[in-house]
N, C-alpha and C positions, 0 to 999 in steps of 0.2 A: 457506790451502788449497793443498796441494801437488798440482797436476795438470798435465797437459800443455797445458792451455788458457792462452793468453797472458793475463797479468793486465792487461787493457786499462784497468781502472779506475785503475791506478797510473802511467799515462803522464804526461808533463810537457811543456809547450810549451817548456821551457828545455833539453830534451835536445838532442843534437847531430844527430839524424836529420833527413833532408830533409823527412819528413812533419811533424815538429814545427815546423820553420822555416816551411813553407808555411802550416800552420794558425795559427801566430802572426801571420803577415802577412795572413791571410784578411780580418779586418775592414777593414784599410786598402785591400786590393785590392777588396773589395766596394764601399766608398764611392767609390774612384777610378773603378771601372767605371760606377757610377751617375752620377757627375759627368760622365764622358765621354758617356754617353747623353743627359744633359740638355743638354750643349754641342752635341751633334749636333742635338737638337731646336731649339735656339735659332738656330743658324747655317745649318742645312741643311733640316730638315723639321719645321715647327711641329707637325704632327700627332703626332710622336713625343713632344714636350714635353707636349702636352695629354694624350695617353694616359697617359704616365708620371705626371703630376701627378694625373690622375683616379684612377688605381689607388692611389697613395699616400694621397690625401685620403680616399677611401672606406675604405681599410684602417685608417688612424689614427682616423678618425671613429667607425667601428664599434667598434674595439678599445677606445679610450679611453672612449667613451660607455657601452658595455656594462660596462666595469670600474667606471666611476663609478656606474652604476645598481646594480651589485652592492654597491658601497661603501655607498650609501645604505640598501640593504636590510640590509647587515651592521650598520650603525649601529643600526637598529631591533632586530636580533637581540641586539646587545650590551646595549642598554638593558634588554631583557627578561631577559637573563642576569644583569645586575647586580642587578635588583630581585628576581629569583628567589633569588639567594644570600642576601639579607637574610631572606627567608621561611624559608630552610633553616637559619638560624643556630641556632635552638633544637635542631633535630635534630642538627646538628653538635656542639653543646655536649654533648649526651647521649653521642654517639659518643666524644668526647674523654674524658669521665668513665669510660666503660666500658673505655677503653684507657689508663688511667692508668699512667704510668711514673714512676720516681723521677728525681731531678735528675741522677743519673748514668745517662744513657740507654743502654740496651743494645737496639739495634734488633732484634737476633736474638731477643730475648725477647718482643717484641711479637707480636701476632696473626700467624699464618703468612701470611695473604694481604696483609699490609701492605707497601706499596711504600716503599722508601727512596729518598731524593733526593740526588744528588750535584750540587751547584750550584757551577759554576766561574765566577769573576769575574776575567777577564783585565783588567789595567789597567797603564797606564804614565803616570807623572806626573799622576795624578788627585788632586784635592784630597781631603784626609783627611775633611773635612766631608761631601763628596759620598758617599764610601764609607760613612761612618757612617750617613748617612740611608738608604742602600740596605740596609744590614744591619738597621737599625731597622725598615724596612718588611717585611723578611723575618721579623723576630721577631714581627710581628703576623699572619703568615700561619697558616692552618689547618695542622695537622700539623707544626708547626715542629720538634717533637722528632725528626722523621725526617730533618732536613736535615743534610747533611754539606757544609760550606762550604769551598771551596778558594779562597784568596786568591792568585791567580796573578800574582806580581810579576815585575819585570824587573831583572836585574843591571845593566842600563844606567842605571837610575834610582838615583841616590845616596840612601842612607838608606831604600830601599824596604822592607828587612827590618824596620827599626825601626818604620816606620809600620804595617806589617802586624802586628807583634807587639802594638802598642798596641791595634789593633782586635780582635785575638784576645783579649787580656786583658779587654776591655770586654764582649765577647759570648760568652765561652767557656761560660758557664752557661746560655745561651739555647738553643743548638742541640745536636744530638747530638755534633758535633765540628767544630772549625775547624782546618784545616791550611794551612800556608804553603808555596808553591813559588816558587822564584826561577829564572827562565829564564836560562841562561848566554848570554853575548853572542858566543860563538865557535863555535857549532854549524854543522854542514855538512849538506848534502842530497845523497844519492846517487840517481841516476836509473837506470832499467832498462838503459840503454845503458852503464852504468859511469861516466858523467861525474859529477863531484863539484863542487858549488858551495857558496858560503857561504849560510847562511840569510838570508832577507829579514826584517829586524826588523818585527814587527807582531803582530796578534792571532792569526793562523794559527800562526805558529811558537811563540808562547807556549802556545797550546792543545795543540799537538803534544807539548810537554814537560809541561804542567800536568796533563792528564787522567790519563796513566798514573802520574805521580809522586804526584798527589793520591790516586788509588785505592790505590797501594801504602802510603801513609801511613795511610789509613783501615784497610786490612787489618792493618797492624802494630799499630794501636791496638785491633784487635778490634771495630771499630765497624760493619762491613758484613758482611752474610750473603752469600747467593748473588748473583752478578753479574747473573743473569737476572731478578732482582727489583729491580733498581736502575734508576732513570730519571735520565738526565743532562740537566741544563739549563745552557745557555750563556747568559750575560747580560753586557751592557755595564755599566760601573760606574754609569751614570746611570739605569738602568731600574728602575722601580717596578712590581712585579707586583701584580695584584689579590690581596687576601688569600685568596681561594678558588681561585686558579689551580692550585696544586699539589694540592689535594684533588680538583678536577675532573680533573686530569691523572691522578692515581692511579686514580680511578674508571673512566676510559676505558681505562686500561691493563689493569686487572683485568677489565673487561668483554670486551676483546679476548682476554685470556688464557684466559678460560673458553669462548670460542667455538672451534669446530673449526679446525684449522690453526694456524699460528704467526704470524698477522698482527700480534700485539702486538710481535714482534721486528723487524718491517719497517715500522714506522710512525714518522713524525716529526710533531710537533705545533707549531703556530704560533698565537700570539695576535696580533691586530693591534696595531701599535705606533704611538703618536702622539707626535711630538716637540714637545709644546706645554706642558711644565711651566713654561717661562719664556717663554710666548707674548708677553706684553706687553713684557717686558724685552729680547727678542732683536731684532737688527736686521732690516731688511726682507729682506735677502738670505737670512737663515736662515728667516724665516717663509715666504717664497715656496717655498723648497725643501720645507719642511714640508707645504705645501698639496699639492704634486704627489706627494711620496713617500707621504703618508698615504693619498691616494686610490688610488694604485697598490697599496700594500701591503694596506690594508684591503679594497679591492676584490678583490684576489687571494685573500685569506683567505676572504672571503665567497663567492667563486666556487667554492671547493672544495665548498660545499654544493649547488652546481648542476652538479657534474660537471666543472668546469674544473680546470686544473692550476696549480700555483704552486710557488715555491721558498721555503725558510726565509730569514728575514731577522733579523739582529742578535741577538735574544733568542729562543731556540727550545729544544725538548726532543726527545730521542730515547732509545731504550734504550741503556744503557751497553754491553751486549753487542754491539750493532750498531756502536757507535763504535769499540770495541776490535777487532772483526773487520775493519772497513773500514780502520782507521787513518785516520780521517776528515779529519785536518788535515795538510797538507803544509807544510814549512818555507819553500817558495818561492812562496807564494800571498799575494795582497793581499785579495781578496774571499773571506774564509774561510767566510762563511755560504752563499753560492751554491755555492762549491766543495764544501763539505761535503755539500750536497744532491745535487749532480751525481755526486760520487764514490760516495755511498751508492747512487744509482740504478744506476750502471754496475756497482758491486759486486754489487747484487742480480741483475743480468742475468748476471754471471759465475758467481755461486753457483748460480743456477737452472740455467744451462747445464751446469755441472759435475755437479749432482745428476741432471739428465736423462740425461747421458752415462753415469753410473754406475748409475742405478737405473731408467732408462726412464720417468721421470715427465714431466709436462708442463713445457714451458719457457716462462717469462714473467718479465720483471722484476717483482719483488714489492714494491718500495718504494711506500708510500702516504703521503699527508699528510692530516692531520685538523685542523680549526680548533677553537680554544677562544675563544669570544666574550667573553672578559674582557680588555679592552685593557690593554696595558702603556703606562705613561706615561714618556716620556723627555724629554730636553732638546735644544734646538737650540744651535748654536755661538754662544757669547757670550763675548767677551774683556773685559779690563779697560777698554779704550777702544773707542768705536764703530767707528772706522775700522780698528782692528786686527781687529775681528770680520769685516770684509769680506775682509781678507787671509787670515785663518784659514779662513773659509768657502770661499775659493778652493782652499786645500789639501785641505779635505774633499771638494769637488766633484771635484778631480783623483783623489783616492783612490777615490771612488765610481765614477767613469768608468773607472778601471782594471779594474773588473769585466768590461769587454769581453773581458779575457783568458779569462774562463770560457766565452765563445763559442768561442774557439780551443781550449780544453780539451775542450769537448763535441764539437767537430768531430773532434779528434784521437782521442778515446776511441771515438767512433762508427766512425771509419775502421778502427781496429785491431780493434774488435769484429767488424765485417763481414768483415775479412780473416782472423780467427782462428776464428770460429764455424763449426761444420760446416754444410754447405750445407742439409741437411734442417731446420735450426733457423732459417734465414733466411726467415721468413715475412713476409707483408705487415703483419701485426699488429706484429711486432718493428720493421720499418722505420718504421711509423707512430709508435710510441712514441719511437724515437730522433729522428724528425723533430720531434715535439711538444716534446721537451726542448730541442733545438737552436733551434727556432723561438721558444720562450719567451724565451731569452736574446737572440736576434736582435731580437725586438720591443722589448725593454728598451733596447738600446744602438744599434741601427742603424735601425729603422723610423722613429722620430721625426726622426733626422738626415736620412734620405732625403726625408721629407715636407717638412721645413723647407727643405732645399736646393732641392727642386722648386718649392715655393710661392714661395720667395724669388726664384728665377730668373724665374718667371712674372711676379711683381710688377715686377722690373726691366725685363722686356720690355714690360710694360704701360706703364710710365713712359716708356720709350724711344720707343714709338710713340704718344706723346701720349694716354695713357689708353685704349688699345685694344690688342687682341691679334689678330694675323693669323688669319684664318678665323673669327673670332668676332664677334658683334654687340656694339655699344657699349651697348645698352640691353636690359634683359631682356624688355621687351614686344615687341621685334623678333623674338624667337625663334620659330621654328616647331618646337614640341616633337616633331613627328613626324620631324624631320630629325636623323639620327645625329650630324652635326657639331655641331649646337647643344646636344644633350644632352651630348656630350663636353666642350664648352666649359663647360657648367654644372657638371659634376662636377669639372672641373679647377680651378674657382674663377675663371674668366675673367669671369663676370658680376659676382659679388660675392666679392671676394678674402677676405672675412672669414668666409664660411660654414664652411670646414673647421675653424675653431677656436672660433666663437662659442658653439655648443651645448656642447662639452666645457668651455669656460670657465664657463658658467652652472652646469653640473653640479658643477664643482670648488667654486664658491662655495657652492652648496647643501650639498654634503657637508661642507665644513669648518665651516660655521655649525652643522650638526647635531653634528659632533664636539664643538665647544666647548660647546654647550648641553647635550647629552644625556650626555656622558661626563665633562666637566670641571665645569660649573656646576651641573647638576641633582643629581648625587650629593652635592656639598657641601651644597646647600640641603636636600635630602631627608633626609640622614642627620646633620644638624648636631647633633641631640640624641639620636642613636641610640647604643646600646651597641656597635654595630658600627663606630664611628668609627675610622678609621685614617688614616695618612699618605696612602694612595692616594685616599681619599675627600676629603681636605682639599686636594689639589692642584687648583687652579682656573685655572692659567695666569697668575695675577698680574694679571688684568684689574681695574682700579680700579672702585670703586663697589660696589653690592650689588643683588642680584635683577635688576630690569628694567634698571637702568643698566649693569650688567656685560654683559648680553646685547646692549644697544644698542651699547656700545663695541666688543664683539667683532665684531658684524656689520659695523659701519662699517670696522673695520680690515681685515677680510677683503675687503670690497668694494673699498676703496681699493687694497689691495695687488694684487688680481687685475686690476683695471681699468687701473691706471696703472703698476704695477711689474713684473708677472709676465713679460710679453713681453720687456721690456728686460733684466731680470735674468737670464733664461734664455739670453740670447745668450752672455755670458761664462761663466756657471756651468753651462750645459748644452751648447751647441753647441761653443764653443771648448774647454772641458774635455774633451769627447769626442774632438775632433780630436787634441788633445795625447796622449790615451790611446792612440788608434789607432797613432800613430807610436811611442810608447814600447813598446807591446806588440810591434809588428812588429820593432823593432830591439833591444830590451832585455828582452823578456818581462816578468816581474814584478820584475826587478832594478832597482827604482826606489826613490827615497827615500820612506819612509813617515812622514808627519807626522800626529800625533794632533790632534784638534780640541778646544780648551779648552771646557769646559762648566761654568759657574759655578752655584753654588747661592746665593751671597750677592751681592746688588747694593748700590748706594748706599743703598737703603732696603729694609726687609723687605717681601716681597710673598708672598701665599699661604703656602706652607710652605717656601719656599726660604730656609732659615735655616742658620746654622752652629751645630749642636747643641753644639759644644764651647766656643765663644767668645762667642756673642751672649748678653747677659744676658736673663733671662726678661722683663724689663720692656720690651724693645725689639722683641718679636716680636708677631705678630698674635694675636688672640683664639683663632683656630682652632688655632694652634700651641701656645698655652698649654694648651688643652684636651688636646692630645695629650701634652704634656710632663707634665701633672699626672695624666693618666689611665693608659692601658695602659703607657706607656713608663716610668712610675715604677718598675715592677717590674724593668726592665732595669738601671736605675742603682742599685737598692738594693744 
């Protein structure tokens, strides 16, 4: 969009401007300022420490507890959505028959209102069996004849093209089209200030290359019609979508397209993602991360139904037209999912402002997110050896923590937006939306750190003063609840140091037990003899036993991990990893080493459906997997 308005959505924290450098260092400066405030409270004025801890405890308690409650509600929504899809299977079968296409699919020849799907799978050094299973699961999805698959490979991976070609040959008759893109290893990024740096290897730089190249290949093959009718889905190599996900996505897109306005072009979709495919086989450090991440992501998705905000994560969908207009992925970004959402948000503000300046229309950022309550099943980090998994999980934790750079990006984009937008457009509503976006990222990366630092300092002070805190009673029944000082002590945690975390811990336990039961174990049991049986339904987390014993083992594992492991494991993989990320973002931006996390589908023994479909003999896999191999997948291998 060629206007005089500064393209604030294209800013980068790795530019040479002073504003970029300040914003890059902002997370570290914020934490340093908070640490200084805590130190002042410890050594000079205890009321400052108590007040700060009380504010942090209440904020974290409310935020995480509400998120967990949304998560529990969302799990119930998801269970209903899963069961509803089974009831609609006969209707969907009729629809498929009425829209019959030949084996040589021409998507433009299908009904005019039909949506085409461009599905991009960026990967680097992923196991071929893992990718095979992912493609097999997509082959079981509704409307698979509208799928245009892009295998986004990396030139840095030796033999990646050969691996992609084998996969293409195996599945080329299943989907509308499969194309292969190979991301070069010597690309550069140019910033608005003219500075040029080398790309940061990773998912973002791969997508920056793969999306336009994949689209071009589809166009050359004559496989795609109007870009405005194409939905783009980004997915990791280990993600298994529910077979009805893309049909529901198309239905929502068409519903929005028929409504007044152009909301369908400004909407992103997210399904909750649960990393429990290898729940039983993964090490404790991976399971603990899964508990926290699942509650946060599932709760965030469910919160959308209650008017809250959220950001896309890992596997998500958006209109292809929006992705192309925004140029949603930059080559110098680590957290591509959050960056994609934030860049789309600020682009929507830029586009709306430009339109308002030219046509006198109302100005408001247009981007919206919608939930799809059909969970995506993914894997946790699991290496060939148990202790190597702990090392690899550390690298993953560092990469996730690097997402704090998106707080810096949001601050920088907001600053340039305020500086460049005309004064008459700078309304309270606009400031509130910018604040909510920045605050969301701040809550993810800084709020837990500040609360942990404050509560940890209060605990150290409590121990130093022989289990008492200055200004506070040593026993709760000494308190006069009408006295402000005693109320302050209570909210700060000085009476009972565990209260700020005990209720969120209980909600985490409840939510994860529900995940495993309602989304992993129940679908497998309920649909065992169903014609709708798919890989998605068969994935049960690998918990040994059957029926009641599986549920018992799952609950015991969740209880044990949360009670005995969660707090200890979150110190290195949460607190320390975030501290490292603050320093790296402040001094190096996103120019850090990107290490992928290994995620196996094959363990020492076959479990659930985590099998190698190329090498493992049929006699060595589970009954559930045999049913899959002998059933719907037989058509693929024919």
